[in-house]
C-alpha positions as CSV (number, residue, x, y, z in Angstrom):
1,X,9.5,-12.5,9.7
2,X,11.0,-16.0,10.2
3,X,14.4,-14.9,8.8
4,X,14.2,-11.7,11.0
5,X,13.4,-13.8,14.1
6,X,16.3,-16.1,13.4
7,X,18.8,-13.3,12.9
8,X,17.5,-11.2,15.9
9,X,17.6,-14.1,18.4
10,X,21.3,-13.6,19.4
11,X,20.8,-9.9,19.4
12,X,18.0,-10.2,22.0
13,X,20.2,-12.6,24.0
14,X,23.0,-10.0,24.0
15,X,20.5,-7.3,25.1
16,X,19.3,-9.5,28.0
17,X,22.9,-10.2,29.0
18,X,23.9,-6.5,28.9
19,X,20.8,-5.6,30.9
20,X,21.7,-8.1,33.6
21,X,25.3,-6.8,33.7
22,X,24.2,-3.2,33.9
23,X,21.3,-3.8,36.3
24,X,18.9,-1.8,34.1
25,X,16.9,-2.1,30.9
26,X,18.5,-0.9,27.7
27,X,16.8,0.2,24.6
28,X,17.7,-1.5,21.3
29,X,17.4,0.5,18.1
30,X,16.2,-1.8,15.3
31,X,13.8,-2.0,12.5
32,X,15.3,-0.5,9.4
33,X,13.3,-0.1,6.3
34,X,12.9,-3.9,5.4
35,X,12.1,-5.0,9.0
36,X,10.3,-1.9,10.3
37,X,6.8,-3.5,10.5
38,X,8.2,-6.6,12.2
39,X,10.1,-4.6,14.8
40,X,7.2,-2.2,15.4
41,X,5.0,-5.2,16.3
42,X,7.7,-6.4,18.7
43,X,7.9,-3.0,20.3
44,X,4.3,-3.4,21.3
45,X,5.3,-6.4,23.5
46,X,8.4,-5.2,25.4
47,X,8.0,-7.6,28.3
48,X,8.8,-10.5,26.0
49,X,11.6,-9.0,23.9
50,X,13.0,-6.0,25.7
51,X,12.8,-2.3,24.8
52,X,12.9,-1.6,21.1
53,X,13.0,1.8,19.4
54,X,12.2,1.5,15.7
55,X,14.4,3.2,13.1
56,X,12.4,2.9,9.9
57,X,14.7,4.9,7.6
58,X,13.4,5.2,4.1
59,X,9.7,5.0,4.9
60,X,9.3,8.8,5.0
61,X,10.0,9.1,1.2
62,X,9.9,5.5,0.2
63,X,11.4,4.6,-3.2
64,X,11.0,2.4,-6.3
65,X,13.5,-0.2,-5.1
66,X,11.8,-1.0,-1.8
67,X,8.4,-0.7,-3.4
68,X,9.4,-3.5,-5.8
69,X,11.3,-5.6,-3.2
70,X,8.8,-5.2,-0.3
71,X,5.4,-4.9,-1.9
72,X,3.7,-6.0,1.3
73,X,4.8,-3.0,3.3
74,X,2.1,-0.3,3.6
75,X,4.1,2.6,2.2
76,X,3.7,4.7,-1.0
77,X,6.4,6.6,-2.9
78,X,6.5,10.2,-1.7
79,X,9.6,11.6,-3.4
80,X,9.5,12.5,-7.1
81,X,12.4,13.9,-9.1
82,X,11.8,16.2,-12.0
83,X,14.2,16.1,-14.9
84,X,14.1,18.2,-18.1
85,X,14.8,17.1,-21.6
86,X,17.9,19.0,-22.8
87,X,18.3,17.5,-26.2
88,X,16.9,15.1,-28.8
89,X,19.8,12.8,-29.8
90,X,18.1,10.7,-32.5
91,X,14.7,9.2,-33.2
92,X,14.8,6.9,-30.1
93,X,17.1,8.8,-27.7
94,X,16.7,11.8,-25.6
95,X,19.1,13.4,-23.1
96,X,18.0,14.8,-19.7
97,X,19.6,16.8,-16.9
98,X,19.3,14.0,-14.3
99,X,23.0,13.2,-13.8
100,X,24.9,11.7,-10.9
101,X,24.6,15.1,-9.1
102,X,20.8,14.7,-9.1
103,X,20.1,11.0,-8.4
104,X,22.0,8.4,-6.6
105,X,24.2,6.5,-9.0
106,X,25.4,3.5,-6.9
107,X,22.6,1.3,-8.1
108,X,22.6,-0.5,-11.5
109,X,20.0,0.5,-14.0
110,X,17.2,1.2,-13.6
111,X,18.0,4.0,-11.2
112,X,14.6,5.7,-11.6
113,X,11.2,4.7,-12.8
114,X,9.7,7.1,-15.4
115,X,6.2,8.1,-14.4
116,X,5.2,10.1,-17.5
117,X,7.4,8.5,-20.1
118,X,5.9,5.0,-20.8
119,X,8.4,2.5,-22.0
120,X,11.4,4.8,-21.4
121,X,14.7,3.1,-20.5
122,X,17.8,4.7,-19.1
123,X,20.8,3.8,-21.3
124,X,23.6,6.1,-20.1
125,X,24.4,8.1,-17.0
126,X,27.1,10.7,-16.4
127,X,27.8,13.5,-13.9
128,X,25.3,15.9,-15.6
129,X,23.1,13.8,-17.9
130,X,20.8,10.7,-18.1
131,X,20.4,9.4,-21.6
132,X,17.0,7.7,-22.2
133,X,15.8,5.4,-25.0
134,X,12.2,6.1,-25.9
135,X,9.9,4.7,-28.6
136,X,9.6,8.0,-30.4
137,X,11.7,11.0,-29.5
138,X,9.5,13.2,-31.7
139,X,7.0,13.4,-28.8
140,X,9.6,15.2,-26.7
141,X,11.1,18.7,-27.0
142,X,13.8,20.4,-25.0
143,X,12.4,21.7,-21.7
144,X,9.8,19.0,-21.3
145,X,9.6,17.6,-17.8
146,X,9.8,13.9,-17.0
147,X,8.8,12.8,-13.5
148,X,10.9,10.0,-11.9
149,X,10.7,7.8,-8.8
150,X,14.2,7.1,-7.5
151,X,15.2,3.5,-7.0
152,X,17.3,4.4,-3.9
153,X,16.0,7.5,-2.1
154,X,18.5,7.7,0.8
155,X,21.6,8.9,-1.1
156,X,19.4,10.8,-3.6
157,X,17.6,13.0,-1.0
158,X,21.0,13.8,0.6
159,X,22.0,15.5,-2.7
160,X,19.5,18.3,-2.1
161,X,19.5,21.0,0.6
162,X,15.8,21.0,0.9
163,X,12.8,19.1,-0.6
164,X,9.6,20.7,-1.6
165,X,6.2,19.6,-0.3
166,X,3.5,19.4,-2.9
167,X,-0.1,18.9,-2.1
168,X,-2.9,19.0,-4.7
169,X,-0.4,20.0,-7.4
170,X,0.8,23.1,-5.5
171,X,4.0,23.7,-3.5
172,X,2.9,24.2,0.1
173,X,6.3,24.3,1.8
174,X,9.7,22.7,2.1
175,X,11.7,20.6,4.5
176,X,15.4,21.1,5.2
177,X,17.4,17.9,4.4
178,X,19.2,17.4,7.7
179,X,21.4,14.6,6.1
180,X,23.3,17.4,4.2
181,X,24.6,19.0,7.4
182,X,27.1,16.4,8.4
183,X,30.8,16.6,9.3
184,X,33.5,14.4,10.8
185,X,34.0,15.2,14.4
186,X,37.2,13.8,15.8
């Protein structure tokens, strides 16, 4: 909060200056994922700070990266990727279908946390495949599902046209991924 206050002070001064020049209040959009809770608290006291509209970003799906970096935020992961084992490479290596086309690849390893593969470690990633080191590959067979929490959900979710809503282990609907419908308008 202290760092956020320090960084936002000149922004609030600019907001006040613009409001004075325009002769009307203007709304500031602030509060991305890391500072959402701070900005939401500020939005409750607009007389002191000016009008704020929060833009929380990742909170709707959350991800493993922010969960580790910001453990004090009150969010839980809500997006899980399913990958299938496609081959057993050797006694400690399996290959899955979770390639760059399925999970954001801009982050260094680990790009996902494995929920039902204890001790698994990603060791290779290509367009179509994620190679994983496991303690004993004999416990896996082709077709087995492994559930993964993405480390960075934003570009990952944009890889899919829709996401499926699961409640009590049953698919109850789906949401269109609006981030897929983008174009350059000049």
